[in-house]
C-alpha positions, -999 to +999 in steps of 0.1 A: -158-231-817-155-202-794-139-202-760-131-176-733-116-177-699-106-151-673-076-159-649-066-140-620-046-149-589-049-133-554-009-133-552-006-110-583-028-080-576-037-058-604-037-085-632-062-103-652-056-126-681-082-135-710-075-164-731-098-167-759-106-178-793-135-163-813-151-171-845-177-142-850-174-123-817-174-085-822-164-062-791-185-031-787-166+001-782-153-001-746-124+010-724-102-006-697-089+009-665-059-011-669-031-013-696-039-039-723-009-061-735-022-088-760-004-115-779-022-127-810-018-166-812-037-174-844-057-156-871-057-118-874-071-094-847-084-060-857-097-030-838-108+004-843-089+031-824-088+068-827-103+067-863-080+039-875-081+002-878-052-015-861-044-051-877-024-075-855-015-107-872-005-139-852+027-137-835+025-100-828+017-080-797-005-052-794-010-025-766-036-001-754-034+026-726-061+029-698-093+047-711-085+043-747-119+037-766-116+007-788-134-022-804-122-057-814-130-084-841-115-108-864-101-091-894-124-095-922-145-114-899-120-143-895-114-164-865-086-153-840-072-165-807-052-143-782-039-139-747-048-106-733-031-091-701-050-064-682-023-048-661-031-022-635-011+011-640+007+007-607+024-024-619+044-002-642+073+021-633+060+058-641+032+065-666+041+048-699+025+056-731+020+028-757+015+031-793-011+002-801+012-016-823+014-043-835+050-052-828+071-082-835+087-092-802+093-130-798+110-126-763+079-106-751+055-130-767+073-160-747+070-141-716+032-135-721+028-172-726+047-181-696+028-157-675-005-172-687+010-206-680+018-195-646-015-180-638-031-215-646-007-232-621-022-229-585+011-237-567+035-213-583+032-180-566+067-170-571+066-179-608+035-156-613+049-127-594+083-130-612+065-136-648+045-103-644+076-084-637+094-099-667+063-089-689+060-053-676+097-050-680+098-062-716+066-044-725+080-011-713+107-012-740+078-004-765+067+027-745+077+062-737+071+078-703+046+108-701+032+129-674-005+124-667-023+148-691-059+140-686-066+172-666-051+194-694-072+176-721-107+178-704-125+210-702-140+218-668-175+210-681-165+175-692-145+169-660-177+176-640-198+155-664-174+125-659-176+131-621-213+129-622-215+097-642-188+083-619-209+091-588-244+081-604-236+054-630-263+032-615-291+056-620-311+063-650-292+096-660-304+115-690-283+136-713-304+167-705-298+162-667-260+160-672-258+190-697-280+212-674-257+204-645-225+213-665-240+243-682-238+232-717-262+222-744-266+185-751-251+188-785-220+208-771-217+185-742-216+153-765-191+169-788-167+180-759-170+148-742-161+127-772-133+150-781-119+148-745-127+112-733-130+093-765-167+081-756-201+095-758-216+100-722-238+068-726-208+047-738-189+060-708-217+053-684-220+017-697-183+011-692-184+023-657-214+000-650-193-030-665-164-020-643-185-021-613-204-053-623-169-070-624-162-060-588-196-073-575-194-106-595-160-112-579-176-107-544-199-134-553-231-115-562-253-134-587-255-117-621-293-112-616-286-091-585-257-073-602-280-062-631-307-050-607-282-032-586-266-014-616-295-002-635-297-030-662-334-038-670-326-074-665-299-101-663-299-106-702-293-069-707-263-070-683-252-103-702-253-088-736-233-056-726-209-075-705-199-101-731-196-074-758-170-055-736-153-083-715-155-112-738-169-137-715-205-137-697-210-126-661-213-161-650-180-170-665-163-140-651-174-146-615-162-182-614-131-187-592 
C-alpha cells in the first residue's frame, strides 16, 4: 500500500521531509530548488539523471544538487520506501556539489532517521535544530565545494528565456513567443535550453508552477484556487502534475 507524508516545522526554516513508500508510483522529470538528501529504507530506488540511471539499494543515501533534472521509480518497477530531505542551500556552508551516489554511510543514515523522528515530535524544537545541523555536517563530507557556475553555463538567450518563464509561468506562454523574444528559432532555443538547464522549456515552466503551488498551498489556498491561479486547466490537472513531481497530492501537501 502506498503512503506519503510531508513534514515541516516552523522552527527549522528551509527544510521539508518526505517519508514515503511506493508500489507503482513513477515521478515525472522534475527539479528541486533545494538539495536532496534521501535515505532508502527498503527496496531499491532508481532515477534517471544526466543520461544515466542511478540505482540506490536499501540502506544507502543518494544526493542531488538544486535544479538537477531527474525522475524517480522503483528499480525494475519494484516497491521502495525512503526518507527524503529537501534542504535549502543556505543551510549548507558554501556551495557544495554532490555526486548523486549512492553512498553507504550508517552514521549519516541514522542522523537522517533521527531528524525525521524529530520533525514528527511537536515539542522538540532544539532536537530538530540540532538534528538538521548534524545531517548537513555529515552529508557535506560527501561533497566538494564549488563556485556558482550557472551564469557561465547559460548562454544569454537561455538566461533571458528562463527569466521570461520565471516572470510569466502562470500564463499560457508559447514556445514561439519565447523564441521570438530571445531571438532564436524554436529548435535552437529548445536545444540550448536543454543543454544549459537540463529541462525543455515546458518542463521548466511546469516545475516553476509546482514550486509556486507549494507556496500557495502552505498559505491555505484550496487546490482548486491554486490551479486556477497558476494556469492549470482544473484541479485534477494540478493534482496529476503535482503528485508526479512532489509525491503527494496538493491536498496532502497543504495539510498542517
